[in-house]
C-alpha positions in Angstrom: 118.9 164.7 116.1 117.4 166.2 119.3 114.7 163.6 119.5 117.3 160.8 119.1 119.2 162.3 122.1 116.0 162.3 124.1 115.4 158.7 123.1 118.9 157.7 124.1 118.3 159.4 127.5 115.1 157.6 128.0 116.8 154.3 127.2 119.5 155.1 129.6 117.0 155.9 132.4 115.1 152.7 131.7 118.2 150.6 131.8 119.2 152.3 135.1 115.8 151.5 136.6 116.0 147.9 135.4 119.5 147.5 137.0 119.0 149.5 140.2 115.3 148.9 141.1 114.9 145.5 139.5 114.9 143.8 143.0 111.7 145.7 143.8 109.9 144.8 140.6 108.2 141.7 142.0 106.2 143.7 144.6 103.4 144.5 142.1 101.2 141.7 141.0 99.3 143.7 138.3 102.3 145.0 136.5 104.8 142.8 134.7 108.3 142.4 136.0 110.3 145.6 135.4 107.1 147.2 134.0 108.1 150.8 134.5 111.7 150.3 133.3 110.4 148.4 130.2 107.9 151.2 129.5 110.6 153.9 129.7 112.9 151.9 127.5 110.1 151.2 125.0 109.3 154.9 124.9 113.0 155.7 124.3 113.2 153.3 121.5 110.1 154.8 119.8 111.5 158.3 120.2 114.8 157.2 118.7 113.0 155.6 115.7 111.0 158.9 115.2 114.3 160.8 115.5 115.8 158.6 112.7 112.8 159.4 110.6 113.4 163.1 111.1 117.1 162.8 110.3 116.2 160.9 107.1 113.8 163.6 106.1 116.4 166.3 106.8 119.1 164.5 104.8 116.9 163.8 101.8 114.9 167.0 102.1 111.7 165.1 101.7 108.7 167.2 102.8 106.6 164.0 103.3 109.1 162.6 105.8 109.6 165.9 107.6 105.8 166.4 107.9 105.4 162.8 109.1 108.1 163.3 111.7 106.5 166.5 112.9 103.0 164.9 113.3 104.3 161.8 115.0 106.5 163.8 117.4 103.7 166.2 118.2 101.4 163.2 118.9 104.0 161.8 121.3 104.3 165.2 123.1 100.5 165.5 123.4 100.3 161.9 124.7 103.0 162.6 127.3 101.3 165.8 128.4 97.9 164.1 128.6 99.4 161.2 130.6 101.1 163.5 133.0 97.9 165.6 133.6 95.8 162.4 134.0 98.3 161.0 136.5 98.3 164.2 138.5 94.5 164.4 138.5 94.0 160.8 139.6 97.0 160.5 142.0 94.6 159.8 144.9 93.0 156.9 143.1 96.5 155.7 142.1 97.6 155.7 145.8 94.6 153.5 146.8 95.1 151.2 143.9 98.8 150.8 144.5 98.2 150.0 148.2 95.6 147.4 147.4 97.9 145.8 144.8 100.8 145.7 147.3 98.5 144.2 150.0 97.5 141.5 147.6 101.2 140.7 147.3 101.5 140.2 151.0 99.2 137.2 150.8 101.7 135.4 148.5 104.7 136.2 150.7 106.6 133.0 151.4 104.4 130.9 149.1 106.0 128.2 147.0 106.9 129.6 143.6 107.1 133.2 144.9 110.8 133.6 145.8 111.1 136.9 143.9 108.2 138.5 145.7 109.3 137.3 149.1 112.8 138.6 148.5 111.5 141.9 147.3 109.4 142.5 150.4 112.3 141.5 152.6 114.6 143.9 150.8 112.1 146.8 151.1 111.4 146.3 154.7 115.1 145.9 155.6 116.4 148.8 153.6 113.5 151.3 154.4 113.1 150.1 158.0 109.4 149.6 157.7 106.8 146.9 158.0 103.7 146.2 156.0 102.0 148.5 153.4 100.0 150.9 155.6 100.9 149.4 159.0 102.6 146.3 160.5 99.1 145.0 161.2 98.8 144.3 157.5 100.8 141.2 158.1 98.3 140.1 160.8 95.5 140.0 158.2 97.4 137.7 155.9 99.2 135.5 158.5 96.2 135.0 160.8 97.7 137.1 163.5 100.8 135.0 163.9 103.2 138.0 163.7 105.4 139.6 161.1 108.3 138.4 158.8 111.8 138.6 160.2 112.6 141.4 157.8 110.3 143.6 160.0 112.7 143.1 163.0 114.8 145.9 164.3 117.7 143.5 164.2 117.7 141.7 160.9 117.6 137.9 161.3 116.3 138.1 164.9 113.3 135.9 165.9 111.0 138.8 166.8 107.7 137.7 165.2 105.9 137.8 168.6 107.5 140.8 170.0 105.9 144.0 168.7 108.4 146.2 170.5 111.1 144.8 168.2 109.3 145.6 164.9 109.7 148.5 162.6 106.4 150.5 163.0 106.5 152.8 160.0 104.5 151.8 156.8 106.5 150.9 153.8 104.2 152.6 151.3 104.7 156.0 153.0 108.4 155.5 153.4 108.9 154.6 149.8 106.6 157.4 148.7 108.7 159.9 150.8 111.9 158.6 149.2 110.4 159.1 145.7 109.4 162.6 146.7 112.9 163.4 147.9 114.3 162.3 144.5 111.5 163.7 142.3 113.7 166.7 141.4 116.0 164.5 139.4 113.0 163.0 137.5 111.7 166.5 137.0 114.9 167.8 135.5 115.1 164.8 133.2 111.5 165.3 132.1 112.1 169.0 131.4 115.2 168.2 129.3 113.3 165.7 127.3 110.5 168.2 126.8 112.9 170.9 125.6 114.6 168.4 123.2 111.2 167.4 121.7 110.1 171.0 121.3 113.4 171.8 119.5 112.7 168.8 117.3 109.3 170.1 116.4 110.6 173.6 115.7 113.6 172.5 113.6 111.5 170.0 111.5 108.8 172.6 110.8 111.5 175.2 109.8 113.1 172.8 107.5 109.8 171.8 106.0 109.0 175.4 105.3 112.4 176.0 103.8 112.1 172.9 101.5 108.6 174.1 100.5 109.9 177.6 99.7 112.8 176.2 97.6 110.4 173.9 95.7 108.1 176.8 94.9 111.1 178.9 93.8 112.2 176.4 91.3 108.8 175.6 90.0 
């Protein structure tokens, strides 16, 4: 059951991300809407399915099911570890890619058929009190130097597009990155709990496999 608990936890986190951060999901053009939340929920569903396989193997004492559960769960753990190490090693490249992706989104701000992206940028700039990706001048590049959106104004709703003294000056990417850094401890605790649960699942499944094997040898 430990992996099923981990799967439930991942599903819960994914649902929370979808509900609380969904308004920011349109910022990225290369990722589908709610891509991160969907990925977490999908991972949770897979882990729950694997946990069910382990429970079935334990209930029926089938060595084949227990061994399959162990191998699949071990593969998931190794993939998670590899993904985490790869992300850490390539975090600089990820930063550059993310910034370029967000800048591409600026070009579609206010365009017909892009209400979600426009609203997402307005929400980010208003809530984080920032302007542009790396700098407020990012907007000059996509608006032909005509100023910034009203969501960059110190007073929301004010007509300040031509008054640089009335704009937020801090870059949104760094502001959001700092916010994530301040809350990373919560994600770290969650990841550690999931890792412990998965390791317990590996240990318990292998112990039960060995026990079933020993019993079969005893009776044969």
